[in-house]
Structure formats: structure tokens, C-alpha cells
C-alpha positions as CSV (number, residue, x, y, z in Angstrom):
1,M,109.9,96.4,76.0
2,R,109.0,96.7,72.3
3,E,107.1,93.6,71.5
4,P,106.8,91.9,68.1
5,E,103.5,92.0,66.4
6,A,100.9,89.5,67.7
7,N,101.2,87.3,64.6
8,S,105.0,87.6,64.2
9,F,105.7,84.1,65.4
10,S,102.2,82.5,65.2
11,L,101.7,79.0,63.9
12,P,98.7,77.3,62.3
13,S,96.7,74.9,64.5
14,K,98.1,71.8,62.8
15,P,101.8,72.7,62.3
16,N,104.1,70.6,60.2
17,R,107.9,70.6,60.7
18,R,108.6,73.5,58.4
19,Q,105.8,75.6,59.9
20,V,106.6,74.8,63.5
21,I,110.1,76.2,63.5
22,T,110.9,79.8,63.0
23,R,114.6,80.2,62.9
24,I,116.1,83.1,64.7
25,A,119.8,83.5,64.1
26,G,121.0,85.3,67.2
27,A,117.4,86.8,67.5
28,A,117.9,88.5,64.1
29,G,114.3,87.5,63.2
30,L,113.1,88.9,66.4
31,A,115.1,92.1,65.6
32,A,113.3,92.4,62.3
33,A,109.9,92.0,63.9
34,A,110.6,94.2,67.0
35,G,113.3,96.5,65.9
36,F,115.9,95.4,68.4
37,G,118.7,95.8,65.8
38,L,120.5,92.6,66.9
39,P,123.3,91.3,64.6
40,A,122.8,88.2,62.5
41,F,125.4,85.5,62.8
42,A,128.1,85.3,60.2
43,Q,129.4,81.9,61.0
44,A,127.9,78.8,59.5
45,R,128.9,76.5,62.3
46,T,126.6,77.1,65.3
47,I,125.2,75.4,68.4
48,R,121.5,75.5,68.0
49,I,119.0,75.7,70.9
50,G,115.2,75.2,70.7
51,A,112.7,77.4,72.5
52,S,108.9,76.6,72.5
53,F,106.7,79.1,74.3
54,D,103.4,81.0,74.0
55,N,103.8,84.0,71.6
56,S,100.2,84.5,70.6
57,S,97.9,83.6,73.5
58,V,97.2,84.4,77.2
59,E,100.9,83.9,78.3
60,K,102.4,85.8,75.3
61,A,103.9,88.5,77.5
62,N,105.7,86.0,79.7
63,G,106.9,84.0,76.7
64,I,108.3,86.9,74.9
65,A,110.0,88.2,78.0
66,L,111.7,84.9,78.6
67,F,112.9,84.8,75.0
68,V,114.2,88.4,75.1
69,G,116.2,87.5,78.2
70,S,117.8,84.4,76.8
71,S,118.4,86.1,73.5
72,A,120.2,88.9,75.3
73,Y,122.4,86.4,77.0
74,F,123.3,84.4,73.9
75,N,123.9,87.5,71.9
76,G,126.3,88.9,74.5
77,L,128.0,85.5,74.6
78,N,128.4,85.5,70.8
79,R,129.9,89.0,70.9
80,A,132.5,87.6,73.3
81,G,133.3,84.7,70.9
82,G,130.7,82.1,71.7
83,I,131.2,78.8,73.5
84,N,134.5,77.1,72.8
85,G,134.7,79.3,69.7
86,T,131.3,78.4,68.4
87,K,128.3,80.7,68.3
88,V,124.8,79.9,69.6
89,E,121.6,80.2,67.5
90,L,118.1,80.2,69.2
91,V,115.4,78.5,67.2
92,M,111.9,79.7,68.3
93,A,108.5,78.0,67.9
94,D,105.2,79.4,69.1
95,D,103.1,76.8,71.0
96,Q,100.1,79.1,71.6
97,F,100.1,77.8,75.2
98,K,98.7,74.5,73.9
99,P,100.3,71.3,75.2
100,D,99.8,69.4,71.9
101,I,101.5,72.1,69.9
102,A,104.3,72.2,72.5
103,K,104.8,68.5,71.9
104,A,104.8,68.9,68.1
105,N,107.4,71.7,68.4
106,A,109.6,69.5,70.6
107,L,109.4,66.6,68.2
108,A,110.4,68.9,65.4
109,F,113.4,70.0,67.3
110,A,114.3,66.4,68.1
111,A,114.1,65.5,64.4
112,D,116.7,68.2,63.7
113,S,120.1,66.8,64.7
114,S,121.7,70.2,64.9
115,V,119.4,71.2,67.8
116,L,121.3,70.2,71.0
117,A,118.9,71.3,73.8
118,M,115.8,73.3,74.7
119,V,115.4,76.2,77.0
120,H,112.6,77.7,79.2
121,P,109.4,75.9,78.0
122,L,106.4,77.8,79.4
123,G,103.6,76.1,81.4
124,T,103.0,73.0,83.4
125,R,101.3,70.8,80.8
126,Q,103.5,72.2,78.1
127,T,106.7,71.3,80.0
128,A,105.4,67.8,80.7
129,E,104.8,67.2,77.0
130,I,108.1,68.6,76.0
131,S,110.1,66.7,78.6
132,D,108.4,63.4,77.6
133,A,108.8,64.1,73.9
134,V,112.6,64.6,73.9
135,P,114.1,62.3,76.6
136,G,117.5,62.4,75.0
137,M,117.7,66.2,74.9
138,A,118.3,68.6,77.8
139,V,115.4,70.8,78.7
140,V,116.7,73.7,80.9
141,G,114.7,76.2,82.9
142,P,111.0,75.3,82.5
143,N,108.9,78.3,83.5
144,T,106.7,76.4,86.0
145,G,107.1,75.6,89.7
146,T,104.6,72.7,89.8
147,V,105.9,70.2,92.4
148,S,104.2,67.1,91.0
149,L,106.0,67.7,87.7
150,R,109.3,67.7,89.5
151,K,108.6,64.4,91.3
152,K,108.2,62.7,87.9
153,A,111.3,60.9,86.6
154,A,112.7,63.2,83.9
155,P,116.5,63.1,84.0
156,N,116.7,65.4,80.9
157,T,114.9,68.3,82.7
158,F,116.9,70.8,84.7
159,W,115.0,73.3,86.9
160,V,116.5,76.7,87.4
161,R,113.7,78.2,89.5
162,A,112.4,77.3,92.9
163,N,109.1,75.4,93.2
164,Y,105.6,76.7,94.1
165,D,105.6,75.1,97.5
166,Q,108.7,77.1,98.4
167,E,107.0,80.2,97.1
168,L,103.9,79.6,99.2
169,D,105.9,78.9,102.3
170,R,107.6,82.2,101.9
171,L,104.4,84.2,101.3
172,I,102.6,82.7,104.2
173,A,105.6,83.1,106.5
174,T,105.7,86.8,105.4
175,A,102.0,87.2,106.2
176,A,102.5,85.6,109.6
177,V,105.3,88.0,110.5
178,L,102.9,90.8,109.6
179,G,100.3,89.4,111.9
180,Q,97.9,88.4,109.1
181,S,96.4,85.0,109.7
182,R,93.2,85.0,107.6
183,I,94.5,83.9,104.3
184,G,92.6,82.6,101.2
185,I,93.6,81.5,97.7
186,V,92.2,81.5,94.2
187,Y,93.6,78.8,91.9
188,S,92.7,77.2,88.5
189,E,91.0,73.8,88.2
190,D,93.8,72.0,86.4
191,P,97.1,70.2,87.3
192,L,98.8,73.6,88.0
193,G,96.0,74.7,90.3
194,Q,95.7,71.4,92.1
195,S,99.4,71.5,92.9
196,L,99.1,75.1,94.2
197,L,96.1,74.2,96.4
198,A,98.0,71.3,97.9
199,G,101.0,73.5,98.6
200,F,98.8,76.2,100.1
201,K,97.2,73.8,102.5
202,A,100.5,72.3,103.5
203,A,102.1,75.8,104.1
204,L,99.1,76.8,106.2
205,A,99.4,73.6,108.3
206,K,103.0,74.4,109.0
207,A,101.9,77.8,110.3
208,K,99.1,76.2,112.3
209,L,96.4,78.1,110.3
210,E,93.2,77.1,108.4
211,P,92.2,78.5,105.0
212,A,90.0,81.6,105.3
213,V,88.5,80.9,101.8
214,I,89.3,78.8,98.8
215,A,88.0,79.7,95.3
216,S,88.8,78.5,91.8
217,T,88.5,79.4,88.1
218,P,87.8,76.8,85.4
219,S,91.4,76.6,84.0
220,T,94.7,78.4,83.6
221,T,93.4,80.3,80.5
222,S,89.8,80.8,81.5
223,M,88.6,84.4,81.9
224,E,85.6,83.3,83.9
225,V,86.8,84.8,87.2
226,D,83.7,86.6,88.5
227,A,82.4,83.8,90.7
228,A,85.8,83.3,92.3
229,A,86.1,87.0,92.9
230,A,82.7,87.2,94.5
231,K,83.4,84.3,96.8
232,I,86.7,85.9,98.0
233,A,85.1,89.3,98.4
234,A,82.3,87.8,100.6
235,A,84.8,86.0,102.8
236,E,86.9,89.1,103.4
237,P,90.3,87.4,104.1
238,Q,93.1,89.6,105.1
239,I,95.2,88.2,102.2
240,V,94.2,86.4,99.1
241,I,97.0,84.4,97.3
242,I,96.5,84.6,93.6
243,G,97.5,81.3,92.0
244,L,96.9,82.6,88.5
245,A,99.1,83.8,85.7
246,G,97.8,85.5,82.6
247,T,94.3,85.7,83.9
248,A,95.4,87.4,87.2
249,P,94.5,91.0,86.0
250,A,91.0,90.0,85.2
251,F,90.6,88.4,88.6
252,V,92.0,91.4,90.5
253,R,89.7,93.7,88.6
254,A,86.7,91.5,89.3
255,L,87.7,91.3,93.0
256,R,87.8,95.1,93.4
257,K,84.6,95.5,91.5
258,A,82.9,93.0,93.9
259,G,84.1,95.1,96.8
260,G,86.9,92.9,97.9
261,K,89.5,94.9,99.8
262,S,91.9,92.0,100.7
263,S,95.6,92.5,100.2
264,A,96.8,90.4,97.3
265,Y,99.9,88.2,97.2
266,G,100.8,86.6,93.8
267,L,103.0,83.8,93.0
268,S,106.0,84.3,90.6
269,I,103.8,83.4,87.6
270,T,101.6,86.4,88.5
271,A,104.5,88.8,87.8
272,S,104.2,88.3,84.1
273,A,100.8,89.9,84.2
274,L,101.8,93.0,86.2
275,G,102.0,95.2,83.2
276,A,98.3,94.6,82.4
277,M,97.2,95.5,85.9
278,G,98.0,99.2,85.8
279,D,97.3,100.9,89.1
280,L,95.8,97.7,90.5
281,A,99.3,96.4,90.8
282,H,100.2,99.0,93.4
283,G,100.6,97.3,96.8
284,L,100.6,93.8,95.3
285,G,103.0,91.5,97.1
286,F,104.4,88.5,95.3
287,A,107.0,85.8,95.4
288,I,110.0,86.2,93.1
289,V,112.3,83.3,92.1
290,V,115.0,85.5,90.7
291,P,116.5,88.7,92.2
292,S,114.8,92.0,91.4
293,P,116.0,93.0,87.9
294,F,116.9,96.4,89.5
295,A,119.0,94.9,92.3
296,T,122.4,95.7,91.0
297,K,124.1,94.4,94.2
298,F,123.8,91.0,92.3
299,E,126.5,90.5,89.6
300,I,124.0,88.5,87.6
301,V,121.7,91.5,87.5
302,R,124.5,93.9,86.4
303,R,125.4,91.5,83.5
304,Y,121.8,91.1,82.6
305,Q,121.2,94.8,82.4
306,A,124.3,95.4,80.3
307,D,123.4,92.7,77.8
308,M,119.8,93.9,77.6
309,L,120.9,97.4,76.9
310,A,123.4,96.2,74.3
311,N,120.4,94.6,72.5
312,G,118.5,97.9,72.7
313,V,116.1,96.7,75.4
314,K,115.7,99.3,78.1
315,E,112.9,97.8,80.2
316,F,113.9,95.2,82.7
317,S,111.5,92.5,84.1
318,L,111.5,89.4,86.2
319,P,110.6,87.0,83.3
320,S,113.4,88.3,81.1
321,L,115.9,88.0,83.9
322,E,114.6,84.4,84.4
323,G,115.1,83.7,80.7
324,Y,118.6,85.2,81.0
325,M,119.5,83.0,83.9
326,D,118.1,79.9,82.2
327,A,120.4,80.7,79.2
328,C,123.4,81.1,81.6
329,V,122.9,77.6,83.1
330,L,122.5,76.0,79.7
331,A,125.6,77.8,78.4
332,E,127.6,76.4,81.3
333,G,126.5,72.9,80.4
334,L,127.4,73.5,76.8
335,R,130.9,74.7,77.8
336,R,131.5,71.7,80.0
337,A,130.3,69.4,77.2
338,G,133.5,70.3,75.2
339,P,134.3,71.6,71.8
340,S,132.1,69.0,70.0
341,P,129.0,68.7,72.3
342,T,126.4,66.1,71.8
343,R,122.9,65.9,73.3
344,A,123.9,63.2,75.7
345,G,127.1,65.1,76.5
346,V,125.1,68.2,77.4
347,I,122.9,66.3,79.8
348,A,125.9,64.7,81.5
349,A,127.7,68.1,81.8
350,L,124.6,69.7,83.3
351,E,124.3,66.9,85.8
352,H,127.7,67.6,87.2
353,I,127.1,71.3,87.8
354,E,127.5,71.9,91.6
355,G,128.1,75.1,93.4
356,Y,128.0,77.1,90.2
357,D,127.7,80.8,91.0
358,L,125.7,82.8,88.4
359,G,126.6,86.0,90.2
360,G,124.9,86.0,93.5
361,V,122.6,83.0,92.9
362,K,124.1,79.4,93.1
363,I,123.1,76.4,91.0
364,N,123.5,72.9,92.4
365,Y,122.5,69.8,90.5
366,G,124.5,66.6,91.0
367,R,123.6,63.0,90.2
368,G,119.9,62.4,90.6
369,N,119.1,66.1,91.5
370,R,117.5,68.3,89.0
371,E,116.3,71.2,91.2
372,G,119.3,73.5,91.0
373,N,118.0,76.6,92.8
374,Q,116.0,77.5,95.9
375,F,116.1,81.3,95.7
376,V,112.8,82.9,96.8
377,D,112.2,86.5,97.9
378,V,109.1,88.7,98.3
379,A,108.6,91.9,96.4
380,V,106.0,94.7,96.5
381,I,104.9,97.1,93.8
382,S,105.1,100.6,95.3
383,S,102.7,103.5,94.7
384,N,105.0,104.8,92.0
385,G,105.2,101.4,90.2
386,R,108.7,100.5,91.4
387,L,109.6,97.0,92.5
388,I,110.7,96.8,96.1
389,S,112.2,93.6,97.5
């Protein structure tokens, strides 16, 4: 994927409303920065969607991939005539992976009456701030699986991915089938990490196992991984579950440098960092919450690939497919909200989505339920770098 320059979407540390929002008409601004060659919208009347994510910090790769996927979907939709005859405009804001900026971005979107909803916020604390800041606006497809966040009353937030407990259950069940019982974990000392640790212990208890080793890093963004790597290497578990995202490559490098030979299983958030791991990714197993972007047996994957190629993007990835699926779900809510959708109407329409087939993956909400999808699979990076699931 051809990425925009690092400062293409960057914001100052104290953004005002004008600075916070970078408007991308059908990703035309992204096209200018990255050379995607996407068409600008000709129509003045549009449905506008906000997207706040990291485009300049440790989770930049994940944030850009999510946005490229949602842009591909909405551009394909617009080429086909839009929603109820109206085209969709994505409005992007860089939150630098900082919760306070994510909140400021959301408030700026809320202050603009033409923005009807938000799509795929990135990060646990960022999602919490955004959901709280815009209670009257739908927030679709947060890129986090933190269970405690989902237990919080947030009727405006619609989850499209499975949660981390479901991912951990699947990884540990897979290890058990392979006869591997000595399992450890590395996690970050923050709300995300605490949620992962609790889910890890619960999943082991179901399998009647005890943790082989537990190690932590200071935070989601901290590159201080050597101590955790040394602890894991010394314990020699058969498997270490990596509960890290953008810092995962640094941890894996430190683990191998410390002599650790354990097999590594990553959560879905680790997949965003695979490109930075190089050869270290070979043999890595990890949970995926969308189908493989190469699994063309799924109709959703075939449509995704076609729309990505139409936008000049030839490299497919798990995060961009997730962004694409988030956009699909939001678009269905917009369709059901009618020809003159309102923010409240979009929330009500999303709430009534049940048994909606994206093309091999079904979405079910319903009154009081905001977790629409339980799809989890396990994938492995082969020696030639291919994703096998």
C-alpha cells in the first residue's frame, strides 16, 4: 500500500475546530497525498461521516489501513450512485493515538450538523472518549476488542469485530489441540492490557491450565519491552501470547535477542504491525476477526478486493478489510434511515439490523445488543510471507 507522507494528516497538539478536521471528499485529499487517483465528488449534497484515528504515531499503519478500506467501500458505493441517490464524504482527523485529541476531534464532528456518524475509531481509550463525547451520534466499528468497554452503557456504539476474550479463547483452544499447555502472555499496563490479562486467565481456567509466565510493558505505546522479553525468554513457555499492537515488533525482536524460542501467538491488534516484523513474522500465529483478505470464497472479500483495485490499491490487509466491513455496516444503517437521514435515525436503523449478511459474515444487533459479530479465526504467516487460515 502506498502510504501518505507522515505529516499529511498531522494536527497540532492543541487543535481547534478548523485544524482538527481535514476534509476528504471521497478520499480525494488522500489521493492527492498518496497518489491513489480517487475521483472527487461532484455533488454538493452529501452524507458526511467522521473518522478519527492515528495517522502520525505508533498506530499509524493500522489507522491508515482502516481508512483506506472504508474509503474503498464508500468510493465504490458512490460510483454505483451512493445511498438513496446521495453520495458519502469521509471527513478525517488525526488523533495521534491520544485520547484527549480523539475527544476533541469527536466534539468537532458533533458541532458540524452535516456529519451524521463516525466510523472505526482506533484504540481503547480513544474509543471510550469518542463514544462519551458524541452520545447522539452513531459510532460504528471501533478498532478495539476490550471487553470492559463493551460492558459500559453506550447505545450509540456498534461493534463490528469480536472481542478480545473471544480471540483468547480461540488461541488457547488452538494451542490445546496442538498439545501445547505451557502458555504465557505479554500485555501492556493500561486498560487494554488489564482487560487482556483478565481474559487470558479466564480462557486458561476454561482449559484447566495455569499461566506459564506473565510479563508486561509500561503502556500500549511504550517501547520499553526488554524486561518483559527477558522474563518470557527465561520462563521458556511453549507459546507466548502477544497482547501488544504497534510495539509488537520491538517485543518480538527483543524476545529473540534474549534467546526466547517460544512460538508466538498475536491478537488481532498485532496484525497491524506484521509489516514491520519482516522475517520475524514467519510462523507467527494470530487471531483474526475478519476473513483473510485473500479468502475469495467469501463474497465480502471479493467485493473488497474489487473496490480496492478500483482505487489503485493492490496490497490487501486485515485492517483495511476491517475498515471496509465497518463501512458496509454503517452504509446499511444509512440506507435504512431513509432518504433524509438524521443522527437519531441512523442509530435507530442500526439497532434494527439483524441477520444482515455482509457476504459470508453475518451482523446481528437488535434492541440492547451492540456486539454484532463473533467471527474469529486463526491465521499463520508462512515461510514465504503468505497468510494461511
